[in-house]
N, C-alpha and C positions, 0 to 999 in steps of 0.2 A: 443269613449273616447276622448274628446277634453280637452281643457285647463280649463273647468269649475270646480268649487268646487263640488266634488260628495258627495251627501247627501245619506247615506246607511243606511237601516235597517237591523238591527243585528238579525239573524235568523227570518226575517220578521220584525214585530215589538213586540218582545218578552216582551217588557215593559207593554203591553196591552192584548195581547192574546198568547196563549200557543206557546212555541218557535217551529219554522220548521213545521209549520202546513200550509196548504192552507189559512186558515183563518188569520193567522199571515202575511202571504206575501200579501194577498189580502188588508189587512188593510194598510200596509206599502204603497203600491202603491196608495191607497186612501189618504194617508197623504202626498203625493207629493215627494216620494223619486226619485233619480235618478236611484237607483238599490238596490239590496237586497243580503244579504249575507246568505247562509246556508250550511248545513255541509252534508257530505256524507259518508255512509258506504256501503260496499257490503254485502247483506244478504245471508242467507245460501242457496237460490235458484240462487243466482248469480245477481240479480238485484241491482241497485244503489237505497237505501232509504236515504231519507232526515231526518236525526236524529242527535242529538249533541253527547249523551254518547254512550260508548261502551256496556253499559248494560241498559235494559228496565225499571229497578226498579223506578229509579227517577221520570219518566214522563207518566209511563204506568201502565195498570193492569197486565201487565205480568212482567217475570223476567228473569235473566240470560242475556247472550250474544245476542247481536243482530244479530251478525255474524252466529249464530246457528239457527236462525228461518227463515222459507220459507217465501216469500212475501204474500202467501195466508194466512198464520197463523198470520203474523204481521199486516194483514189488518183487522183481528178480533178484535185486540186490540183497547183500547180507550187511548188517550193521554189526560191528565187532566181531564179524566172521559167524555169528550164530543167530541174529534176530533180524527183524524185518521193519521196515518204515510203515507206520500206521498212519490212516486218515485221520482226521480229528473225530470223525463220527464213531470211527473203531473205539478210540479211545473215551468218547462219552458214554457209548453202550456199556463197556468195560466197568467204568466209573460208577455210573448209576446216579440217580438224584438225591443221595443221602449227603453229598459232598460238594465241595466248593471246587470249581475247576477254573483256574486262572490260565487264560489263553493270552499268551504274549504274541502280537502281531509283529513279525520280524522284518516283513519288507512291506513296498508299496503295493497298493492293490490286494491287500488281505481284509480290509475292513468289509466290503460289500458281501463277499463269500462268508465270512464269520458270522454277521447278522442274520443272513439266510439260514445258516445252520442252526443257530440259537434260537430264532424264530420257528423254525421246525420241530425243534425239541419242545419248545414251550407249547407248541400247538397240538403235536400229535403224540407226544410222550408225556404230557402234562409235567414237564420240569417247570421249577420256578425261574423267573429271571434272576432271583438271588441266589441260585446255583452257579452262575456264571459271574466272572468278572475278566473283563478284557483291558489288558495293560499293554503299553508300548512306549518306546523312545520316540516313535515316529508321531509327532504331533499331528500332521496331517491325517493319519489314518485313524486317530481318535476323534478327530473333528469329523471325519466322516461317518463313523459309528454314531456319534451324537446327533448328526443330521439325520440318519436312517432310522434309529429307534432310540428314543429318550429313556427307555425303560431298562437299557443295557447298563449295568454297573461298569464304571471306567476307572483305571488306575494309572497314574502317571508315573512311568520309570525315570528315575534321575541317578546319575552317577556323579554330577558336578555340582548342581546348586539346587538345594531344597526351597529355597525362596522364589526362585524361577518357577519350579515345578508347581508350587502352590499359586502362584500367580496365573499360570497356564490352566490348572485344574479347576479355577474358578469359572474359567470361560466355557467348560464344557461340563460344569456341574459333575465333577468326578466323586467317586465314592472314596478312593484312597489314593496316597502317594507311596510309591515304592522306591525309596532311596537305597542305594548301596551302604551297609551299615556303617562305613567308614565316615559317613558325613554327618552322623547323628551324635546329638548331644541331648542330655536331659531337656534343656531349653527349647531346642528347636523340635523336639518331639511333642512337647506340651503346646508349643506355637502353632503346630501344623494340626493338631487335636483341637485346639481352641477355635480353629477356622472350619471345624467340621468334618476333618479327614480322618479316616483311619491311616495309621503308618505301619507299613509292612516292610520289613527290612529284609535285604538279601545279601549276598548268600553267606549264611552264618554258620560256620561248622565247628567252631571251638566252643569247649564248654564255658571257658571264662568269658567269652564275647557273647554266648547267648545269655548267661547272668546278667551281664551289663546291659545288654538290651532290654531283659526283662525289668531291670532296674529302673531304666529309664521310661518304661510303661508302653513299649511299642505295642500294637493291635496284633500282630502277627509276626511270624519268621519264616523264610523261606530257606530251606536248609538241604544240602546233599545228603544229609544223614538224618531224615527226620525223626528217627526213633530216639535222637539225644535230646529232643525237645521237650 
């Protein structure tokens, strides 16, 4: 992760294919991203699955909480009647180590498993820690990742208060701040960067807004349509 502008696909390329699926991630790579952002939950049998919602109803033909379903049962479901729910390992194996994978911890108890997967890939597949970026709104989860492995780059998500996010970021030695783009001004982007943080804006899908973010000098943009970045 150097000083280039990061073009990131949101849940793969969810503007074009069902979010958080292998197909959405594959398309994002084909569209020329520097990395992808995906969401993780721990399912009922303990594995990390890539899925956004806490419940299955919106995206699948299943219903109820994803945390109550075993992996083998989740694998029977269809996402958007055509796709499957992948594990984090499946996504990482698809992406490979030439990209940045931003893993968003959606719920409590995702930190430990995510650290284990990252450490496994660094140890056995020779990925670098810099291939990973773990972000969350859940401060407790980010604190746990920081306690377990100081080498894992962390990103603090916020849609409310950039200054608060920066104050928290200092306590976990975060790499980046991930604000909703509506929070950003030229001044606060510079302020965050002066404090030593990368600023990665989400979710930016309009050309005019993308242009404005670039004028503000953000370090990266997460978009549903990463080809327009």
